[in-house]
N, CA, C and O atoms as a Maestro MAE file, in Angstrom:
{
 s_m_m2io_version
 :::
 2.0.0
}

f_m_ct {
 s_m_title
 :::
 protein
 m_atom[336] {
  # First column is atom index #
  i_m_mmod_type
  r_m_x_coord
  r_m_y_coord
  r_m_z_coord
  i_m_residue_number
  s_m_chain_name
  s_m_pdb_residue_name
  s_m_pdb_atom_name
  i_m_atomic_number
  :::
  1 25 137.091 69.759 126.899 1 A "UNK " " N  " 7
  2 3 137.822 68.519 126.773 1 A "UNK " " CA " 6
  3 2 138.886 68.701 125.697 1 A "UNK " " C  " 6
  4 15 138.605 69.190 124.603 1 A "UNK " " O  " 8
  5 25 140.090 68.307 126.019 2 A "UNK " " N  " 7
  6 3 141.181 68.442 125.057 2 A "UNK " " CA " 6
  7 2 141.173 67.270 124.081 2 A "UNK " " C  " 6
  8 15 140.480 66.275 124.290 2 A "UNK " " O  " 8
  9 25 141.947 67.404 123.026 3 A "UNK " " N  " 7
  10 3 142.052 66.330 122.030 3 A "UNK " " CA " 6
  11 2 142.596 65.059 122.667 3 A "UNK " " C  " 6
  12 15 142.167 63.955 122.331 3 A "UNK " " O  " 8
  13 25 143.553 65.221 123.599 4 A "UNK " " N  " 7
  14 3 144.117 64.048 124.278 4 A "UNK " " CA " 6
  15 2 143.053 63.317 125.079 4 A "UNK " " C  " 6
  16 15 142.981 62.088 125.046 4 A "UNK " " O  " 8
  17 25 142.215 64.076 125.806 5 A "UNK " " N  " 7
  18 3 141.158 63.464 126.603 5 A "UNK " " CA " 6
  19 2 140.150 62.757 125.709 5 A "UNK " " C  " 6
  20 15 139.679 61.669 126.040 5 A "UNK " " O  " 8
  21 25 139.815 63.377 124.566 6 A "UNK " " N  " 7
  22 3 138.864 62.763 123.646 6 A "UNK " " CA " 6
  23 2 139.428 61.453 123.130 6 A "UNK " " C  " 6
  24 15 138.707 60.460 123.031 6 A "UNK " " O  " 8
  25 25 140.699 61.444 122.804 7 A "UNK " " N  " 7
  26 3 141.337 60.221 122.331 7 A "UNK " " CA " 6
  27 2 141.290 59.136 123.412 7 A "UNK " " C  " 6
  28 15 141.013 57.972 123.122 7 A "UNK " " O  " 8
  29 25 141.557 59.522 124.632 8 A "UNK " " N  " 7
  30 3 141.510 58.568 125.750 8 A "UNK " " CA " 6
  31 2 140.081 58.065 125.924 8 A "UNK " " C  " 6
  32 15 139.868 56.865 126.093 8 A "UNK " " O  " 8
  33 25 139.101 58.964 125.885 9 A "UNK " " N  " 7
  34 3 137.698 58.561 126.013 9 A "UNK " " CA " 6
  35 2 137.306 57.595 124.901 9 A "UNK " " C  " 6
  36 15 136.618 56.604 125.147 9 A "UNK " " O  " 8
  37 25 137.741 57.884 123.683 10 A "UNK " " N  " 7
  38 3 137.440 57.002 122.549 10 A "UNK " " CA " 6
  39 2 138.040 55.611 122.764 10 A "UNK " " C  " 6
  40 15 137.402 54.598 122.477 10 A "UNK " " O  " 8
  41 25 139.261 55.575 123.266 11 A "UNK " " N  " 7
  42 3 139.909 54.292 123.517 11 A "UNK " " CA " 6
  43 2 139.185 53.507 124.604 11 A "UNK " " C  " 6
  44 15 138.970 52.302 124.475 11 A "UNK " " O  " 8
  45 25 138.810 54.204 125.677 12 A "UNK " " N  " 7
  46 3 138.084 53.534 126.768 12 A "UNK " " CA " 6
  47 2 136.771 52.969 126.245 12 A "UNK " " C  " 6
  48 15 136.426 51.819 126.515 12 A "UNK " " O  " 8
  49 25 136.039 53.793 125.490 13 A "UNK " " N  " 7
  50 3 134.760 53.333 124.933 13 A "UNK " " CA " 6
  51 2 134.937 52.122 124.021 13 A "UNK " " C  " 6
  52 15 134.105 51.215 124.034 13 A "UNK " " O  " 8
  53 25 135.999 52.096 123.237 14 A "UNK " " N  " 7
  54 3 136.245 50.974 122.335 14 A "UNK " " CA " 6
  55 2 136.522 49.691 123.120 14 A "UNK " " C  " 6
  56 15 136.019 48.621 122.775 14 A "UNK " " O  " 8
  57 25 137.318 49.808 124.170 15 A "UNK " " N  " 7
  58 3 137.645 48.622 124.959 15 A "UNK " " CA " 6
  59 2 136.461 48.148 125.804 15 A "UNK " " C  " 6
  60 15 136.258 46.944 125.964 15 A "UNK " " O  " 8
  61 25 135.688 49.076 126.339 16 A "UNK " " N  " 7
  62 3 134.533 48.720 127.172 16 A "UNK " " CA " 6
  63 2 133.583 47.803 126.404 16 A "UNK " " C  " 6
  64 15 133.028 46.860 126.968 16 A "UNK " " O  " 8
  65 25 133.404 48.081 125.143 17 A "UNK " " N  " 7
  66 3 132.485 47.286 124.321 17 A "UNK " " CA " 6
  67 2 132.925 45.830 124.193 17 A "UNK " " C  " 6
  68 15 132.112 44.960 123.882 17 A "UNK " " O  " 8
  69 25 134.189 45.566 124.429 18 A "UNK " " N  " 7
  70 3 134.720 44.205 124.293 18 A "UNK " " CA " 6
  71 2 134.627 43.392 125.589 18 A "UNK " " C  " 6
  72 15 134.897 42.191 125.588 18 A "UNK " " O  " 8
  73 25 134.248 44.040 126.685 19 A "UNK " " N  " 7
  74 3 134.224 43.372 127.985 19 A "UNK " " CA " 6
  75 2 132.885 42.691 128.250 19 A "UNK " " C  " 6
  76 15 131.846 43.081 127.717 19 A "UNK " " O  " 8
  77 25 132.947 41.650 129.099 20 A "UNK " " N  " 7
  78 3 131.696 41.027 129.533 20 A "UNK " " CA " 6
  79 2 131.150 41.805 130.735 20 A "UNK " " C  " 6
  80 15 131.802 42.734 131.212 20 A "UNK " " O  " 8
  81 25 129.978 41.442 131.222 21 A "UNK " " N  " 7
  82 3 129.302 42.191 132.288 21 A "UNK " " CA " 6
  83 2 130.136 42.252 133.569 21 A "UNK " " C  " 6
  84 15 130.187 43.292 134.226 21 A "UNK " " O  " 8
  85 25 130.779 41.162 133.921 22 A "UNK " " N  " 7
  86 3 131.597 41.123 135.134 22 A "UNK " " CA " 6
  87 2 132.801 42.063 135.021 22 A "UNK " " C  " 6
  88 15 133.143 42.770 135.969 22 A "UNK " " O  " 8
  89 25 133.422 42.057 133.871 23 A "UNK " " N  " 7
  90 3 134.567 42.941 133.651 23 A "UNK " " CA " 6
  91 2 134.130 44.403 133.650 23 A "UNK " " C  " 6
  92 15 134.827 45.262 134.189 23 A "UNK " " O  " 8
  93 25 132.979 44.686 133.046 24 A "UNK " " N  " 7
  94 3 132.459 46.053 133.048 24 A "UNK " " CA " 6
  95 2 132.184 46.520 134.477 24 A "UNK " " C  " 6
  96 15 132.426 47.683 134.800 24 A "UNK " " O  " 8
  97 25 131.683 45.633 135.335 25 A "UNK " " N  " 7
  98 3 131.423 45.983 136.730 25 A "UNK " " CA " 6
  99 2 132.730 46.315 137.442 25 A "UNK " " C  " 6
  100 15 132.775 47.233 138.260 25 A "UNK " " O  " 8
  101 25 133.794 45.575 137.136 26 A "UNK " " N  " 7
  102 3 135.100 45.852 137.735 26 A "UNK " " CA " 6
  103 2 135.599 47.234 137.316 26 A "UNK " " C  " 6
  104 15 136.116 47.986 138.142 26 A "UNK " " O  " 8
  105 25 135.444 47.569 136.033 27 A "UNK " " N  " 7
  106 3 135.857 48.883 135.535 27 A "UNK " " CA " 6
  107 2 135.024 49.980 136.201 27 A "UNK " " C  " 6
  108 15 135.558 51.022 136.583 27 A "UNK " " O  " 8
  109 25 133.725 49.747 136.338 28 A "UNK " " N  " 7
  110 3 132.849 50.719 136.996 28 A "UNK " " CA " 6
  111 2 133.279 50.950 138.441 28 A "UNK " " C  " 6
  112 15 133.292 52.088 138.910 28 A "UNK " " O  " 8
  113 25 133.627 49.890 139.143 29 A "UNK " " N  " 7
  114 3 134.075 50.012 140.533 29 A "UNK " " CA " 6
  115 2 135.341 50.851 140.625 29 A "UNK " " C  " 6
  116 15 135.461 51.703 141.506 29 A "UNK " " O  " 8
  117 25 136.285 50.616 139.721 30 A "UNK " " N  " 7
  118 3 137.516 51.400 139.707 30 A "UNK " " CA " 6
  119 2 137.212 52.867 139.421 30 A "UNK " " C  " 6
  120 15 137.747 53.751 140.090 30 A "UNK " " O  " 8
  121 25 136.360 53.133 138.436 31 A "UNK " " N  " 7
  122 3 136.006 54.515 138.092 31 A "UNK " " CA " 6
  123 2 135.332 55.213 139.275 31 A "UNK " " C  " 6
  124 15 135.631 56.373 139.559 31 A "UNK " " O  " 8
  125 25 134.430 54.519 139.962 32 A "UNK " " N  " 7
  126 3 133.758 55.111 141.129 32 A "UNK " " CA " 6
  127 2 134.766 55.417 142.228 32 A "UNK " " C  " 6
  128 15 134.692 56.467 142.866 32 A "UNK " " O  " 8
  129 25 135.706 54.507 142.452 33 A "UNK " " N  " 7
  130 3 136.727 54.711 143.484 33 A "UNK " " CA " 6
  131 2 137.574 55.933 143.168 33 A "UNK " " C  " 6
  132 15 137.829 56.753 144.050 33 A "UNK " " O  " 8
  133 25 138.011 56.064 141.923 34 A "UNK " " N  " 7
  134 3 138.788 57.238 141.528 34 A "UNK " " CA " 6
  135 2 137.986 58.519 141.734 34 A "UNK " " C  " 6
  136 15 138.520 59.518 142.215 34 A "UNK " " O  " 8
  137 25 136.718 58.489 141.376 35 A "UNK " " N  " 7
  138 3 135.860 59.666 141.509 35 A "UNK " " CA " 6
  139 2 135.688 60.048 142.973 35 A "UNK " " C  " 6
  140 15 135.753 61.229 143.314 35 A "UNK " " O  " 8
  141 25 135.471 59.074 143.834 36 A "UNK " " N  " 7
  142 3 135.323 59.345 145.267 36 A "UNK " " CA " 6
  143 2 136.598 59.930 145.845 36 A "UNK " " C  " 6
  144 15 136.541 60.867 146.641 36 A "UNK " " O  " 8
  145 25 137.747 59.393 145.457 37 A "UNK " " N  " 7
  146 3 139.023 59.921 145.944 37 A "UNK " " CA " 6
  147 2 139.229 61.341 145.468 37 A "UNK " " C  " 6
  148 15 139.712 62.186 146.223 37 A "UNK " " O  " 8
  149 25 138.873 61.613 144.236 38 A "UNK " " N  " 7
  150 3 139.021 62.952 143.676 38 A "UNK " " CA " 6
  151 2 138.111 63.926 144.416 38 A "UNK " " C  " 6
  152 15 138.522 65.045 144.726 38 A "UNK " " O  " 8
  153 25 136.895 63.517 144.699 39 A "UNK " " N  " 7
  154 3 135.941 64.361 145.415 39 A "UNK " " CA " 6
  155 2 136.446 64.669 146.820 39 A "UNK " " C  " 6
  156 15 136.288 65.790 147.302 39 A "UNK " " O  " 8
  157 25 137.052 63.683 147.480 40 A "UNK " " N  " 7
  158 3 137.566 63.888 148.832 40 A "UNK " " CA " 6
  159 2 138.653 64.961 148.856 40 A "UNK " " C  " 6
  160 15 138.816 65.649 149.863 40 A "UNK " " O  " 8
  161 25 139.394 65.112 147.764 41 A "UNK " " N  " 7
  162 3 140.494 66.062 147.732 41 A "UNK " " CA " 6
  163 2 140.097 67.444 147.228 41 A "UNK " " C  " 6
  164 15 140.904 68.372 147.278 41 A "UNK " " O  " 8
  165 25 138.883 67.593 146.751 42 A "UNK " " N  " 7
  166 3 138.433 68.879 146.239 42 A "UNK " " CA " 6
  167 2 138.036 69.803 147.378 42 A "UNK " " C  " 6
  168 15 137.751 69.356 148.489 42 A "UNK " " O  " 8
  169 25 138.021 71.092 147.087 43 A "UNK " " N  " 7
  170 3 137.585 72.048 148.077 43 A "UNK " " CA " 6
  171 2 136.116 71.847 148.381 43 A "UNK " " C  " 6
  172 15 135.355 71.376 147.536 43 A "UNK " " O  " 8
  173 25 135.726 72.199 149.568 44 A "UNK " " N  " 7
  174 3 134.337 72.023 149.980 44 A "UNK " " CA " 6
  175 2 133.416 72.953 149.205 44 A "UNK " " C  " 6
  176 15 133.838 73.985 148.684 44 A "UNK " " O  " 8
  177 25 132.169 72.569 149.143 45 A "UNK " " N  " 7
  178 3 131.146 73.392 148.499 45 A "UNK " " CA " 6
  179 2 131.035 74.724 149.220 45 A "UNK " " C  " 6
  180 15 130.824 75.762 148.592 45 A "UNK " " O  " 8
  181 25 131.175 74.693 150.532 46 A "UNK " " N  " 7
  182 3 131.098 75.923 151.324 46 A "UNK " " CA " 6
  183 2 132.185 76.906 150.905 46 A "UNK " " C  " 6
  184 15 131.919 78.101 150.770 46 A "UNK " " O  " 8
  185 25 133.395 76.421 150.698 47 A "UNK " " N  " 7
  186 3 134.501 77.283 150.297 47 A "UNK " " CA " 6
  187 2 134.252 77.863 148.907 47 A "UNK " " C  " 6
  188 15 134.425 79.064 148.695 47 A "UNK " " O  " 8
  189 25 133.855 77.035 147.981 48 A "UNK " " N  " 7
  190 3 133.598 77.503 146.622 48 A "UNK " " CA " 6
  191 2 132.467 78.526 146.614 48 A "UNK " " C  " 6
  192 15 132.553 79.536 145.916 48 A "UNK " " O  " 8
  193 25 131.413 78.277 147.378 49 A "UNK " " N  " 7
  194 3 130.294 79.213 147.467 49 A "UNK " " CA " 6
  195 2 130.754 80.552 148.027 49 A "UNK " " C  " 6
  196 15 130.369 81.606 147.521 49 A "UNK " " O  " 8
  197 25 131.566 80.510 149.056 50 A "UNK " " N  " 7
  198 3 132.081 81.739 149.659 50 A "UNK " " CA " 6
  199 2 132.944 82.510 148.655 50 A "UNK " " C  " 6
  200 15 132.824 83.730 148.535 50 A "UNK " " O  " 8
  201 25 133.802 81.804 147.945 51 A "UNK " " N  " 7
  202 3 134.645 82.468 146.954 51 A "UNK " " CA " 6
  203 2 133.812 83.086 145.836 51 A "UNK " " C  " 6
  204 15 134.081 84.206 145.401 51 A "UNK " " O  " 8
  205 25 132.807 82.361 145.377 52 A "UNK " " N  " 7
  206 3 131.922 82.888 144.333 52 A "UNK " " CA " 6
  207 2 131.196 84.137 144.806 52 A "UNK " " C  " 6
  208 15 131.091 85.118 144.070 52 A "UNK " " O  " 8
  209 25 130.695 84.101 146.038 53 A "UNK " " N  " 7
  210 3 129.969 85.246 146.606 53 A "UNK " " CA " 6
  211 2 130.897 86.450 146.722 53 A "UNK " " C  " 6
  212 15 130.532 87.564 146.347 53 A "UNK " " O  " 8
  213 25 132.085 86.219 147.237 54 A "UNK " " N  " 7
  214 3 133.048 87.306 147.398 54 A "UNK " " CA " 6
  215 2 133.432 87.914 146.046 54 A "UNK " " C  " 6
  216 15 133.539 89.133 145.908 54 A "UNK " " O  " 8
  217 25 133.635 87.051 145.063 55 A "UNK " " N  " 7
  218 3 134.013 87.543 143.740 55 A "UNK " " CA " 6
  219 2 132.887 88.374 143.138 55 A "UNK " " C  " 6
  220 15 133.133 89.432 142.558 55 A "UNK " " O  " 8
  221 25 131.661 87.902 143.273 56 A "UNK " " N  " 7
  222 3 130.505 88.647 142.742 56 A "UNK " " CA " 6
  223 2 130.373 90.002 143.443 56 A "UNK " " C  " 6
  224 15 130.156 91.023 142.790 56 A "UNK " " O  " 8
  225 25 130.503 90.010 144.763 57 A "UNK " " N  " 7
  226 3 130.444 91.267 145.510 57 A "UNK " " CA " 6
  227 2 131.544 92.218 145.048 57 A "UNK " " C  " 6
  228 15 131.311 93.413 144.872 57 A "UNK " " O  " 8
  229 25 132.726 91.684 144.857 58 A "UNK " " N  " 7
  230 3 133.864 92.506 144.433 58 A "UNK " " CA " 6
  231 2 133.620 93.105 143.058 58 A "UNK " " C  " 6
  232 15 133.808 94.304 142.855 58 A "UNK " " O  " 8
  233 25 133.197 92.259 142.100 59 A "UNK " " N  " 7
  234 3 133.020 92.749 140.733 59 A "UNK " " CA " 6
  235 2 131.858 93.729 140.617 59 A "UNK " " C  " 6
  236 15 131.880 94.616 139.764 59 A "UNK " " O  " 8
  237 25 130.848 93.577 141.465 60 A "UNK " " N  " 7
  238 3 129.707 94.500 141.440 60 A "UNK " " CA " 6
  239 2 129.968 95.769 142.241 60 A "UNK " " C  " 6
  240 15 129.203 96.729 142.153 60 A "UNK " " O  " 8
  241 25 131.041 95.777 143.018 61 A "UNK " " N  " 7
  242 3 131.343 96.931 143.856 61 A "UNK " " CA " 6
  243 2 130.367 97.083 145.010 61 A "UNK " " C  " 6
  244 15 130.305 98.139 145.640 61 A "UNK " " O  " 8
  245 25 129.609 96.038 145.289 62 A "UNK " " N  " 7
  246 3 128.583 96.086 146.332 62 A "UNK " " CA " 6
  247 2 129.185 96.188 147.727 62 A "UNK " " C  " 6
  248 15 128.658 96.885 148.594 62 A "UNK " " O  " 8
  249 25 130.272 95.499 147.929 63 A "UNK " " N  " 7
  250 3 130.881 95.466 149.259 63 A "UNK " " CA " 6
  251 2 132.386 95.598 149.109 63 A "UNK " " C  " 6
  252 15 133.007 94.923 148.288 63 A "UNK " " O  " 8
  253 25 132.945 96.455 149.892 64 A "UNK " " N  " 7
  254 3 134.398 96.558 149.929 64 A "UNK " " CA " 6
  255 2 134.875 95.696 151.089 64 A "UNK " " C  " 6
  256 15 134.515 95.928 152.243 64 A "UNK " " O  " 8
  257 25 135.677 94.714 150.771 65 A "UNK " " N  " 7
  258 3 136.146 93.766 151.770 65 A "UNK " " CA " 6
  259 2 137.658 93.855 151.830 65 A "UNK " " C  " 6
  260 15 138.343 93.887 150.807 65 A "UNK " " O  " 8
  261 25 138.154 93.894 153.038 66 A "UNK " " N  " 7
  262 3 139.601 93.979 153.192 66 A "UNK " " CA " 6
  263 2 140.239 92.612 152.929 66 A "UNK " " C  " 6
  264 15 139.600 91.569 153.070 66 A "UNK " " O  " 8
  265 25 141.483 92.649 152.553 67 A "UNK " " N  " 7
  266 3 142.218 91.406 152.326 67 A "UNK " " CA " 6
  267 2 142.305 90.592 153.610 67 A "UNK " " C  " 6
  268 15 142.229 89.364 153.571 67 A "UNK " " O  " 8
  269 25 142.462 91.260 154.741 68 A "UNK " " N  " 7
  270 3 142.525 90.560 156.026 68 A "UNK " " CA " 6
  271 2 141.221 89.817 156.313 68 A "UNK " " C  " 6
  272 15 141.239 88.683 156.791 68 A "UNK " " O  " 8
  273 25 140.084 90.468 156.018 69 A "UNK " " N  " 7
  274 3 138.789 89.828 156.248 69 A "UNK " " CA " 6
  275 2 138.642 88.579 155.389 69 A "UNK " " C  " 6
  276 15 138.200 87.537 155.872 69 A "UNK " " O  " 8
  277 25 139.010 88.684 154.123 70 A "UNK " " N  " 7
  278 3 138.928 87.539 153.220 70 A "UNK " " CA " 6
  279 2 139.830 86.413 153.723 70 A "UNK " " C  " 6
  280 15 139.402 85.261 153.793 70 A "UNK " " O  " 8
  281 25 141.054 86.733 154.066 71 A "UNK " " N  " 7
  282 3 142.000 85.723 154.539 71 A "UNK " " CA " 6
  283 2 141.510 85.051 155.814 71 A "UNK " " C  " 6
  284 15 141.644 83.837 155.963 71 A "UNK " " O  " 8
  285 25 140.946 85.825 156.731 72 A "UNK " " N  " 7
  286 3 140.441 85.271 157.980 72 A "UNK " " CA " 6
  287 2 139.291 84.304 157.738 72 A "UNK " " C  " 6
  288 15 139.275 83.198 158.279 72 A "UNK " " O  " 8
  289 25 138.328 84.726 156.920 73 A "UNK " " N  " 7
  290 3 137.174 83.869 156.660 73 A "UNK " " CA " 6
  291 2 137.560 82.612 155.899 73 A "UNK " " C  " 6
  292 15 137.083 81.525 156.223 73 A "UNK " " O  " 8
  293 25 138.416 82.742 154.891 74 A "UNK " " N  " 7
  294 3 138.853 81.572 154.138 74 A "UNK " " CA " 6
  295 2 139.680 80.638 155.004 74 A "UNK " " C  " 6
  296 15 139.555 79.418 154.896 74 A "UNK " " O  " 8
  297 25 140.513 81.190 155.849 75 A "UNK " " N  " 7
  298 3 141.316 80.381 156.756 75 A "UNK " " CA " 6
  299 2 140.421 79.566 157.683 75 A "UNK " " C  " 6
  300 15 140.691 78.396 157.955 75 A "UNK " " O  " 8
  301 25 139.353 80.198 158.164 76 A "UNK " " N  " 7
  302 3 138.403 79.506 159.030 76 A "UNK " " CA " 6
  303 2 137.750 78.338 158.299 76 A "UNK " " C  " 6
  304 15 137.638 77.243 158.850 76 A "UNK " " O  " 8
  305 25 137.325 78.565 157.077 77 A "UNK " " N  " 7
  306 3 136.686 77.509 156.291 77 A "UNK " " CA " 6
  307 2 137.673 76.385 155.990 77 A "UNK " " C  " 6
  308 15 137.332 75.208 156.111 77 A "UNK " " O  " 8
  309 25 138.894 76.746 155.599 78 A "UNK " " N  " 7
  310 3 139.905 75.745 155.283 78 A "UNK " " CA " 6
  311 2 140.235 74.909 156.509 78 A "UNK " " C  " 6
  312 15 140.345 73.687 156.414 78 A "UNK " " O  " 8
  313 25 140.392 75.553 157.652 79 A "UNK " " N  " 7
  314 3 140.700 74.833 158.889 79 A "UNK " " CA " 6
  315 2 139.532 73.942 159.293 79 A "UNK " " C  " 6
  316 15 139.730 72.780 159.647 79 A "UNK " " O  " 8
  317 25 138.335 74.473 159.241 80 A "UNK " " N  " 7
  318 3 137.136 73.736 159.622 80 A "UNK " " CA " 6
  319 2 136.978 72.461 158.780 80 A "UNK " " C  " 6
  320 15 136.587 71.413 159.293 80 A "UNK " " O  " 8
  321 25 137.285 72.565 157.501 81 A "UNK " " N  " 7
  322 3 137.109 71.425 156.599 81 A "UNK " " CA " 6
  323 2 138.380 70.617 156.390 81 A "UNK " " C  " 6
  324 15 138.405 69.680 155.593 81 A "UNK " " O  " 8
  325 25 139.448 70.989 157.121 82 A "UNK " " N  " 7
  326 3 140.731 70.271 157.050 82 A "UNK " " CA " 6
  327 2 141.182 70.113 155.606 82 A "UNK " " C  " 6
  328 15 141.521 69.015 155.166 82 A "UNK " " O  " 8
  329 25 141.183 71.233 154.869 83 A "UNK " " N  " 7
  330 3 141.515 71.194 153.449 83 A "UNK " " CA " 6
  331 2 143.006 71.267 153.180 83 A "UNK " " C  " 6
  332 15 143.444 70.885 152.095 83 A "UNK " " O  " 8
  333 25 143.791 71.739 154.117 84 A "UNK " " N  " 7
  334 3 145.247 71.805 153.904 84 A "UNK " " CA " 6
  335 2 145.958 71.051 154.977 84 A "UNK " " C  " 6
  336 15 147.188 70.988 154.976 84 A "UNK " " O  " 8
  :::
 }
 m_bond[335] {
  # First column is bond index #
  i_m_from
  i_m_to
  i_m_order
  :::
  1 1 2 1
  2 2 3 1
  3 3 4 2
  4 3 5 1
  5 5 6 1
  6 6 7 1
  7 7 8 2
  8 7 9 1
  9 9 10 1
  10 10 11 1
  11 11 12 2
  12 11 13 1
  13 13 14 1
  14 14 15 1
  15 15 16 2
  16 15 17 1
  17 17 18 1
  18 18 19 1
  19 19 20 2
  20 19 21 1
  21 21 22 1
  22 22 23 1
  23 23 24 2
  24 23 25 1
  25 25 26 1
  26 26 27 1
  27 27 28 2
  28 27 29 1
  29 29 30 1
  30 30 31 1
  31 31 32 2
  32 31 33 1
  33 33 34 1
  34 34 35 1
  35 35 36 2
  36 35 37 1
  37 37 38 1
  38 38 39 1
  39 39 40 2
  40 39 41 1
  41 41 42 1
  42 42 43 1
  43 43 44 2
  44 43 45 1
  45 45 46 1
  46 46 47 1
  47 47 48 2
  48 47 49 1
  49 49 50 1
  50 50 51 1
  51 51 52 2
  52 51 53 1
  53 53 54 1
  54 54 55 1
  55 55 56 2
  56 55 57 1
  57 57 58 1
  58 58 59 1
  59 59 60 2
  60 59 61 1
  61 61 62 1
  62 62 63 1
  63 63 64 2
  64 63 65 1
  65 65 66 1
  66 66 67 1
  67 67 68 2
  68 67 69 1
  69 69 70 1
  70 70 71 1
  71 71 72 2
  72 71 73 1
  73 73 74 1
  74 74 75 1
  75 75 76 2
  76 75 77 1
  77 77 78 1
  78 78 79 1
  79 79 80 2
  80 79 81 1
  81 81 82 1
  82 82 83 1
  83 83 84 2
  84 83 85 1
  85 85 86 1
  86 86 87 1
  87 87 88 2
  88 87 89 1
  89 89 90 1
  90 90 91 1
  91 91 92 2
  92 91 93 1
  93 93 94 1
  94 94 95 1
  95 95 96 2
  96 95 97 1
  97 97 98 1
  98 98 99 1
  99 99 100 2
  100 99 101 1
  101 101 102 1
  102 102 103 1
  103 103 104 2
  104 103 105 1
  105 105 106 1
  106 106 107 1
  107 107 108 2
  108 107 109 1
  109 109 110 1
  110 110 111 1
  111 111 112 2
  112 111 113 1
  113 113 114 1
  114 114 115 1
  115 115 116 2
  116 115 117 1
  117 117 118 1
  118 118 119 1
  119 119 120 2
  120 119 121 1
  121 121 122 1
  122 122 123 1
  123 123 124 2
  124 123 125 1
  125 125 126 1
  126 126 127 1
  127 127 128 2
  128 127 129 1
  129 129 130 1
  130 130 131 1
  131 131 132 2
  132 131 133 1
  133 133 134 1
  134 134 135 1
  135 135 136 2
  136 135 137 1
  137 137 138 1
  138 138 139 1
  139 139 140 2
  140 139 141 1
  141 141 142 1
  142 142 143 1
  143 143 144 2
  144 143 145 1
  145 145 146 1
  146 146 147 1
  147 147 148 2
  148 147 149 1
  149 149 150 1
  150 150 151 1
  151 151 152 2
  152 151 153 1
  153 153 154 1
  154 154 155 1
  155 155 156 2
  156 155 157 1
  157 157 158 1
  158 158 159 1
  159 159 160 2
  160 159 161 1
  161 161 162 1
  162 162 163 1
  163 163 164 2
  164 163 165 1
  165 165 166 1
  166 166 167 1
  167 167 168 2
  168 167 169 1
  169 169 170 1
  170 170 171 1
  171 171 172 2
  172 171 173 1
  173 173 174 1
  174 174 175 1
  175 175 176 2
  176 175 177 1
  177 177 178 1
  178 178 179 1
  179 179 180 2
  180 179 181 1
  181 181 182 1
  182 182 183 1
  183 183 184 2
  184 183 185 1
  185 185 186 1
  186 186 187 1
  187 187 188 2
  188 187 189 1
  189 189 190 1
  190 190 191 1
  191 191 192 2
  192 191 193 1
  193 193 194 1
  194 194 195 1
  195 195 196 2
  196 195 197 1
  197 197 198 1
  198 198 199 1
  199 199 200 2
  200 199 201 1
  201 201 202 1
  202 202 203 1
  203 203 204 2
  204 203 205 1
  205 205 206 1
  206 206 207 1
  207 207 208 2
  208 207 209 1
  209 209 210 1
  210 210 211 1
  211 211 212 2
  212 211 213 1
  213 213 214 1
  214 214 215 1
  215 215 216 2
  216 215 217 1
  217 217 218 1
  218 218 219 1
  219 219 220 2
  220 219 221 1
  221 221 222 1
  222 222 223 1
  223 223 224 2
  224 223 225 1
  225 225 226 1
  226 226 227 1
  227 227 228 2
  228 227 229 1
  229 229 230 1
  230 230 231 1
  231 231 232 2
  232 231 233 1
  233 233 234 1
  234 234 235 1
  235 235 236 2
  236 235 237 1
  237 237 238 1
  238 238 239 1
  239 239 240 2
  240 239 241 1
  241 241 242 1
  242 242 243 1
  243 243 244 2
  244 243 245 1
  245 245 246 1
  246 246 247 1
  247 247 248 2
  248 247 249 1
  249 249 250 1
  250 250 251 1
  251 251 252 2
  252 251 253 1
  253 253 254 1
  254 254 255 1
  255 255 256 2
  256 255 257 1
  257 257 258 1
  258 258 259 1
  259 259 260 2
  260 259 261 1
  261 261 262 1
  262 262 263 1
  263 263 264 2
  264 263 265 1
  265 265 266 1
  266 266 267 1
  267 267 268 2
  268 267 269 1
  269 269 270 1
  270 270 271 1
  271 271 272 2
  272 271 273 1
  273 273 274 1
  274 274 275 1
  275 275 276 2
  276 275 277 1
  277 277 278 1
  278 278 279 1
  279 279 280 2
  280 279 281 1
  281 281 282 1
  282 282 283 1
  283 283 284 2
  284 283 285 1
  285 285 286 1
  286 286 287 1
  287 287 288 2
  288 287 289 1
  289 289 290 1
  290 290 291 1
  291 291 292 2
  292 291 293 1
  293 293 294 1
  294 294 295 1
  295 295 296 2
  296 295 297 1
  297 297 298 1
  298 298 299 1
  299 299 300 2
  300 299 301 1
  301 301 302 1
  302 302 303 1
  303 303 304 2
  304 303 305 1
  305 305 306 1
  306 306 307 1
  307 307 308 2
  308 307 309 1
  309 309 310 1
  310 310 311 1
  311 311 312 2
  312 311 313 1
  313 313 314 1
  314 314 315 1
  315 315 316 2
  316 315 317 1
  317 317 318 1
  318 318 319 1
  319 319 320 2
  320 319 321 1
  321 321 322 1
  322 322 323 1
  323 323 324 2
  324 323 325 1
  325 325 326 1
  326 326 327 1
  327 327 328 2
  328 327 329 1
  329 329 330 1
  330 330 331 1
  331 331 332 2
  332 331 333 1
  333 333 334 1
  334 334 335 1
  335 335 336 2
  :::
 }
}
């Protein structure tokens, strides 16, 4: 977390304490909505898992994978999950 984010978090926490229960629920709803939208735009777990596996295999020298193979498999995952 950067200093700017900490400052923003501190400000949010200070203001939250001044709100009543109904207002806090409204803020919670907005935060949940932002989080859901952010999650929708993130890469799929399947893609991240595949990238992690490939990177581990590469760094360990366990498997030599061609660039074409990587591109083909990632393209399939991206297309399947409509990520681009």
